[in-house]
C-alpha positions in Angstrom: -233.5 74.9 -138.8 -234.8 72.0 -136.7 -234.5 68.7 -138.6 -237.6 66.7 -139.5 -238.3 63.6 -137.5 -238.4 60.3 -139.4 -242.0 58.9 -139.8 -241.1 55.9 -137.6 -239.5 58.0 -134.8 -242.5 57.6 -132.5 -242.6 53.9 -133.2 -238.9 53.7 -132.0 -239.7 55.6 -128.8 -242.7 53.3 -128.2 -240.4 50.3 -128.6 -238.0 51.8 -126.0 -240.9 52.3 -123.6 -241.8 48.6 -124.1 -238.3 47.6 -123.1 -238.4 49.9 -120.0 -241.7 48.3 -119.0 -240.0 44.9 -119.0 -237.0 46.2 -117.1 -239.4 47.5 -114.4 -241.2 44.1 -114.1 -237.8 42.3 -113.9 -236.8 44.6 -111.0 -240.1 44.4 -109.1 -238.5 43.0 -106.0 -235.7 45.6 -105.9 -237.2 48.9 -104.7 -234.5 51.2 -105.8 -234.1 49.6 -109.3 -237.9 49.5 -109.7 -238.2 53.2 -109.0 -235.4 54.0 -111.4 -237.0 52.0 -114.2 -240.6 53.1 -113.7 -239.5 56.8 -113.6 -237.8 56.3 -117.0 -240.8 54.4 -118.3 -243.3 57.1 -117.4 -241.1 59.8 -118.9 -240.5 57.7 -122.0 -244.2 57.2 -122.6 -244.8 60.9 -122.4 -242.2 61.6 -125.1 -243.8 59.3 -127.6 -246.6 61.8 -128.5 -244.1 64.7 -128.6 -242.0 62.8 -131.2 -245.2 61.8 -133.1 -246.3 65.5 -133.4 -242.8 66.4 -134.7 -242.9 63.6 -137.2 -246.3 64.4 -138.8 -246.9 68.1 -138.0 -246.7 69.0 -141.7 -249.0 66.2 -142.9 -252.3 67.5 -144.2 -255.0 67.1 -141.6 -252.8 65.9 -138.8 -253.1 68.9 -136.5 -256.9 68.6 -136.5 -256.8 64.9 -136.1 -254.3 65.0 -133.2 -256.3 67.8 -131.5 -259.2 65.4 -131.2 -256.9 62.7 -129.8 -255.6 65.2 -127.2 -259.2 65.9 -126.1 -259.7 62.1 -125.7 -256.5 61.8 -123.7 -257.4 64.6 -121.3 -260.8 62.9 -120.7 -259.1 59.7 -119.5 -258.2 59.7 -115.8 -255.3 57.3 -116.1 -253.7 59.2 -119.0 -254.1 62.5 -117.0 -252.4 60.8 -114.1 -249.5 59.7 -116.4 -249.1 63.3 -117.6 -249.0 64.7 -114.1 -246.7 61.9 -112.9 -244.1 62.7 -115.5 -244.2 66.4 -114.3 -243.8 65.3 -110.7 -240.9 63.0 -111.5 -239.0 65.7 -113.4 -239.7 68.7 -111.2 -240.4 67.3 -107.7 -238.9 63.9 -107.3 -239.7 60.2 -107.2 -243.4 59.1 -106.9 -244.6 58.2 -103.5 -244.9 54.4 -103.8 -246.1 51.6 -101.5 -245.3 47.9 -101.8 -248.4 45.9 -101.1 -250.1 42.6 -101.5 -253.8 42.5 -102.6 -255.5 39.3 -101.5 -259.0 38.2 -102.6 -261.1 35.0 -102.7 -263.2 34.6 -105.8 -266.2 32.3 -105.3 -268.9 34.1 -107.3 -269.3 36.9 -109.9 -269.9 39.4 -107.2 -267.0 41.7 -106.2 -264.8 39.4 -104.1 -263.7 40.5 -100.6 -260.3 42.2 -100.9 -257.7 42.9 -98.3 -254.6 44.9 -99.2 -251.7 45.3 -96.8 -248.0 46.4 -97.0 -245.4 43.7 -97.6 -241.7 43.7 -98.0 -240.8 43.9 -101.8 -238.9 40.5 -101.5 -241.9 38.6 -100.2 -243.0 36.2 -103.1 -246.8 36.0 -103.7 -246.8 32.2 -103.5 -245.4 32.4 -100.0 -248.1 34.9 -99.0 -250.8 32.7 -100.5 -249.6 29.6 -98.5 -249.6 31.6 -95.3 -253.2 32.8 -95.9 -254.5 29.4 -97.0 -253.1 27.8 -93.8 -255.4 30.1 -91.8 -259.2 29.8 -91.3 -261.0 30.1 -94.7 -264.8 29.3 -94.6 -265.6 25.9 -95.9 -267.9 27.2 -98.6 -265.1 29.4 -100.0 -262.5 26.6 -99.7 -264.8 24.2 -101.7 -265.6 26.6 -104.6 -263.1 29.5 -104.6 -259.7 30.5 -105.7 -257.3 32.6 -103.7 -255.6 35.4 -105.6 -252.5 37.1 -104.2 -251.2 40.0 -106.3 -247.9 41.8 -105.5 -248.4 45.5 -106.2 -246.4 48.7 -106.4 -249.0 51.4 -106.0 -248.5 55.2 -106.4 -250.2 57.4 -103.8 -251.4 59.5 -106.6 -253.2 56.5 -108.3 -254.2 54.3 -105.3 -256.6 52.0 -107.2 -254.3 50.8 -110.0 -251.2 48.7 -109.9 -248.4 50.9 -111.3 -247.2 48.6 -114.1 -250.8 47.9 -115.1 -251.4 51.6 -115.3 -248.3 52.0 -117.5 -249.4 49.2 -119.7 -252.8 51.0 -120.1 -251.0 54.2 -121.1 -248.7 52.3 -123.5 -251.8 50.7 -125.2 -253.5 54.1 -125.5 -250.4 55.8 -127.0 -249.7 52.8 -129.2 -253.1 53.0 -130.8 -252.5 56.7 -131.5 -249.2 56.0 -133.1 -250.6 53.1 -135.2 -253.5 55.2 -136.4 -251.2 58.1 -137.2 -249.0 55.9 -139.3 -251.9 54.4 -141.2 -253.5 57.8 -141.9 -250.4 60.1 -142.4 -247.4 57.8 -142.9 -245.5 57.2 -146.1 -247.0 55.0 -148.8 -245.1 51.8 -147.6 -247.2 49.5 -145.5 -245.6 49.4 -142.0 -245.8 46.4 -139.7 -248.9 46.9 -137.6 -248.3 48.0 -134.0 -249.9 45.7 -131.3 -251.3 48.1 -128.7 -251.7 45.3 -126.2 -248.8 42.8 -126.5 -249.2 39.4 -124.9 -246.1 39.9 -122.8 -247.7 42.9 -121.0 -250.9 41.0 -120.5 -248.8 38.3 -118.7 -247.4 40.9 -116.3 -249.9 40.4 -113.6 -249.3 36.6 -113.7 -245.6 37.2 -113.2 -246.2 39.0 -109.9 -249.2 37.0 -108.7 -250.2 33.6 -107.3 -253.5 31.9 -107.9 -254.3 29.0 -105.5 -257.1 26.6 -106.3 -258.4 26.1 -102.7 -260.1 22.8 -103.2 -257.1 21.1 -104.7 -254.4 23.1 -103.0 -252.7 23.6 -106.4 -251.4 26.8 -107.9 -252.8 27.7 -111.2 -251.1 29.4 -114.2 -253.9 30.3 -116.5 -254.5 32.5 -119.5 -256.7 32.7 -122.5 -255.6 31.9 -126.0 -255.7 35.3 -127.6 -255.1 36.3 -131.1 -255.6 39.6 -133.0 -258.3 39.1 -135.6 -256.5 38.6 -138.9 -257.4 37.7 -142.5 -256.4 34.0 -142.1 -259.2 33.7 -139.4 -261.8 34.6 -142.1 -260.2 32.2 -144.5 -260.4 29.3 -142.1 -264.0 30.1 -141.2 -264.8 30.4 -144.9 -263.3 26.9 -145.6 -265.2 25.2 -142.8 -268.4 27.2 -142.5 -268.5 29.5 -145.5 -271.8 28.4 -147.1 -273.5 28.4 -143.7 -272.2 31.8 -142.7 -273.1 33.4 -146.0 -276.7 32.1 -145.5 -277.1 34.2 -142.3 -278.7 37.6 -143.2 -276.9 40.6 -142.0 -278.7 42.3 -139.1 -277.3 45.8 -139.4 -274.1 47.6 -138.2 -275.3 47.9 -134.6 -274.6 46.2 -131.3 -277.9 44.3 -131.5 -277.1 43.3 -135.1 -273.7 42.0 -134.2 -275.1 40.0 -131.3 -277.8 38.5 -133.5 -275.5 37.5 -136.3 -272.9 35.9 -134.0 -275.6 33.9 -132.2 -276.9 32.6 -135.6 -273.3 31.7 -136.5 -272.9 29.9 -133.2 -276.2 28.0 -133.9 -274.9 26.9 -137.3 -271.5 25.8 -135.9 -273.2 23.9 -133.0 -275.4 21.9 -135.4 -272.4 21.2 -137.7 -269.9 20.2 -135.0 -272.3 18.8 -132.4 -271.0 21.3 -129.8 -269.6 24.7 -129.4 -266.6 26.0 -127.5 -266.7 29.2 -125.5 -265.4 32.1 -127.6 -265.2 35.8 -126.8 -265.2 38.5 -129.5 -263.6 41.9 -128.6 -265.0 44.7 -130.8 -264.0 48.3 -131.1 -266.0 50.8 -133.0 -267.9 48.0 -134.7 -264.8 46.1 -135.9 -263.7 42.8 -134.4 -260.2 43.3 -133.0 -259.6 40.0 -131.2 -261.0 36.5 -130.7 -260.4 34.7 -127.4 -261.0 31.0 -126.7 -262.0 30.3 -123.0 -261.4 26.7 -122.0 -262.0 26.2 -118.2 -261.9 22.8 -116.5 -264.1 24.0 -113.6 -265.8 27.1 -112.2 -262.7 28.2 -110.3 -260.7 28.3 -113.6 -263.6 30.1 -115.3 -263.3 33.0 -112.7 -259.7 33.5 -113.6 -260.1 33.2 -117.3 -262.9 35.7 -117.4 -260.8 38.1 -115.3 -258.2 37.8 -118.0 -260.9 38.6 -120.6 -261.8 41.8 -118.7 -258.2 42.9 -118.6 -257.7 42.3 -122.3 -260.9 44.1 -123.2 -259.8 47.2 -121.3 -256.2 47.2 -122.6 -257.2 46.6 -126.3 -259.6 49.5 -126.3 -262.6 47.2 -127.0 -266.0 48.8 -126.4 -268.1 45.6 -126.8 -267.5 42.0 -125.6 -269.7 39.2 -127.1 -269.4 35.6 -125.8 -270.9 32.6 -127.5 -270.9 29.2 -125.8 -272.7 25.9 -125.2 -274.0 26.3 -121.7 -276.2 25.1 -118.9 -279.2 27.4 -118.3 -281.7 27.6 -115.5 -284.7 29.9 -114.8 -284.4 33.0 -112.8 -285.5 32.5 -109.2 -286.7 34.9 -106.5 -283.9 35.9 -104.1 -285.9 34.2 -101.3 -285.5 30.8 -103.0 -282.8 28.7 -101.4 -281.7 27.5 -104.8 -281.0 31.0 -106.1 -277.3 30.7 -105.2 -276.8 27.3 -106.9 -275.2 27.5 -110.3 -277.2 26.3 -113.3 -274.9 23.3 -113.9 -275.9 22.0 -110.4 -279.6 22.7 -110.7 -282.1 19.8 -111.2 -284.2 22.0 -113.5 -281.2 22.8 -115.7 -281.4 22.9 -119.5 -278.7 22.9 -122.2 -278.5 25.8 -124.6 -276.4 27.8 -127.1 -276.0 31.1 -125.4 -274.8 34.5 -126.5 -274.1 37.2 -123.9 -272.9 40.7 -124.7 -272.0 43.9 -122.9 -270.9 47.3 -124.1 -268.7 49.7 -122.3 -271.6 52.2 -121.9 -273.8 49.5 -120.2 -276.0 47.9 -122.9 -276.5 44.2 -122.5 -278.0 41.4 -124.6 -278.6 37.7 -124.0 -279.9 35.3 -126.7 -280.7 31.7 -126.0 -281.3 28.7 -128.2 -282.4 25.6 -126.2 -280.7 22.3 -127.2 -283.1 19.5 -127.9 -281.6 16.0 -127.8 -283.4 12.9 -129.0 -281.0 9.9 -128.9 -278.2 10.9 -131.3 -280.3 13.6 -132.9 -279.6 17.2 -131.9 -281.8 20.1 -132.7 -282.1 23.7 -131.6 -285.2 25.5 -130.5 -286.2 29.0 -131.5 -284.0 31.9 -130.5 -285.3 33.7 -127.4 -284.1 37.0 -126.0 -283.7 36.6 -122.2 -284.6 40.1 -121.2 -284.5 39.3 -117.5 -281.1 37.7 -117.7 -277.9 39.5 -116.7 -274.4 38.7 -118.0 -272.9 38.1 -114.6 -269.8 36.3 -116.1 -269.0 39.6 -117.8 -268.9 41.4 -114.5 -265.0 41.3 -114.5 -265.1 43.1 -117.9 -267.4 45.8 -116.5 -265.0 46.3 -113.5 -262.0 46.3 -115.8 -263.6 49.1 -117.9 -265.0 51.2 -115.0 -263.3 50.1 -111.7 -264.6 48.3 -108.7 -266.7 51.2 -107.4 -268.9 51.8 -110.4 -272.2 49.8 -110.1 -273.1 47.5 -112.9 -276.1 48.4 -115.0 -278.1 45.5 -113.8 -279.5 44.1 -110.5 -278.4 40.9 -108.9 -279.7 37.9 -110.9 -278.9 34.3 -111.6 -278.5 32.6 -114.9 
C-alpha cells in the first residue's frame, strides 16, 4: 500500500522550490547553470500540488475544495504556462530562452517607452545604463525621469514576463494554496504561516536591475517598507488612535465602505499628528493582507516605489489597493491647456489635501479628498468630497502589474 504523505510534505517541497529560485537568481549570468536551475525550479513547483493532494486526499471536503482551486489555476495564463513548461522540459528539452535587457525611461504615469534587445548574459545592468545615459536623452526626460535597465531571461513561450518573475508568481499562487489547505485540513497544531510573497523574491528584480536618476546621475536602490498585516499592528494603532478609530462608523463590508473608513481614519490621524505619511493597504477578499509605507524624496523615486507597490499587489494576490496620503491637489484641466502636464506640486493653483485613492483588480476606482485649511498654526480639514472626475494615475503601475502592459486602464487620461 502506498504510504500516507505527512501533512507538511507540500510545505517542504515549497521550501525546496524557494531554494531553487535563489539558486537560479545567483546563476543569472551563467547561461548553462541558469537553465539547469530554472528547469529544476519549474519542475519542483509543479510537484508541490501533487504532494499536497497526496497529503490531504482523505481529509473531509478536500477533494471538492481542491477541485475549485484547480479551476482557478487553469484560468490563470501564467499558471497554465508553468504547467505546459514543465511538460516541455521533461518530454521535449530545455525551454527556448533569450538573454535580454529591457530599457525604459519613466517620466510620467503613462506607459514608458520601452526598448528590449539581446545582450550577453555577463553584461551588468549598471554598465548598460551608463552606456545609454551617455547617449542623447531629451532634456525634459533627463530633468524629470529615471532610467531603468532590467536584465531578463525570457522564455519564447512567455515573451512578456521575465522568467524568474513568472516563477515567483507561480510560487506565490501555489504557496497560498498550501497555506489555505494547511489551515482548513491540517492537524490541530497551529503551523507557522507560509508567506506567499517573501521579501527576498520581491527583491529579485533589484538584484538584476539598475535604476539611474538622470538628473543627479546617481544609481538608486529603492524599495518600500513592507510588512504582512499582523495583530501587533492593530495593537499599536489601538494604543495611539484607538478612541478616534472606534468613533468612526463602519461603512459596510464593501470596496466603497473600506475606502470611506480608511479616509476617515487618515483624517483623524492627520489632525492628531499634524501630517500624514503615504501608506498603501493591500486587500484580498475584503481582508487587509499588507501595509506598505511609501517614502519618496522626489517624483523620480515615487515612480520607482509605486512600481514596487504594483509588483507586490500582484504577487500577494491582492484585489484592492487603497492609498492614503497628504498630497498636493490641483483642478482637472482641459487637454488643450498648457498647464495640464504640470504636476500639482508645481501648479500655482495647487491646494493641500488629505487624499485617498483606490483601485480594484476589476477596474473600480475611488478618490476621496479632504482639503487642508491652515490659519497660522491652526489646522482644519474641509468636508470630504468624492472626486468623480479624478483618476488614480499613480496606481497605473498596479493596474499594469495585474493586467499587463497591453490592457487599457478603465479611465481616460486625466491630471490630478
